[in-house]
N, C-alpha and C positions, 0 to 999 in steps of 0.2 A: 976634682970636686971635693969639697970639704965634707966632713962627717960630723954628726951631732955627738953628744956625750954617750948616748945609747949605742953608738956605732952604726946608726942608720944613716943612709945618704941624706944630704941636705935637700929639703923639699922647697921648691920655688913655686909661688902662687901667681897666677895670672891676675889681671886687674879685677875681673868679676868676683873671683874667690876672695881676693884681698879686701874688696869693698864690703862683702858680706861679713867678713871677720871683724872689721872695725866698725861696722854699722853705718856705713855711708853709701850713697848711691855711687854707681860707677863713674858718672860724670863729675861728681864732687871730688872723688879721689883723683881723677884725671886733672881737674883744676888745681888741686893741691900740688900735683907733680909739676904742672906747667909753671906755677907761681913760686915753686921752691919752698912751700910750707908743709909739704907732706912727708911721709916716711921715705927712708932710703930705698932705692930701687936699682935694678940692673937691667941691661938689655942683652938678651941672648938671641942672636939671629934676627934682630930687629923687633923682637917681642919684649914688652916690658914685663918684668917679673919682680916679685917681692919675696924676701925671706920672712918667715913667720916671726923670727926674733926681732927683725927690724920693725915690723908692724906692732908687736907688743911694746917695744921700746918707745915708739912714737906715741902710742896711746898712754903709756905710763908717764911720759914727759909732761902731760897735761893733768896728771892726777893731783887732786887737792883734798885736804882733810876737812875743810870748811869753806864757806864763801869768802871769809876774810884771809884764808891761807894763800900766800902768793905762789906756793908750789915751786917746783924746780924751774919750770918754764911754762909758757902758754902756747897751746895749739891754736894758731890763728885761723880765722875763717878762710875759706878758699876764695880769695880775691887778691888783686894786686895790692901790694903794700909798698909804701915809700920807705926809704932807708930810715927815716925818722920814726915811722910807725913800728918798724921792726926793732929799733933800739928801745923804744918805750915799752914794748912787750917784754923785753928781756929784763927790765928793771922791776924790782919788787914793788908791789902796790903799797900805798900808805893806808 
């Protein structure tokens, strides 16, 4: 088990806790996981768990300074996306 900088054991969050932290419903977070558009996760004994650092990184990946700022990337809606739509989301906006 990895440890954090403070020497505390790594904490893993179940889906309900993770959804509360990122401000989504449990079902929306599950959809993001299914479609591959959500934060990184692991499975421990068949249970889906998230690291707090992965949740924070996922939220930050969609951070923008203004409506015209393309940002680093775009957090896509929780739905199926074609390869073309995923490629367009990775491109900077004009």
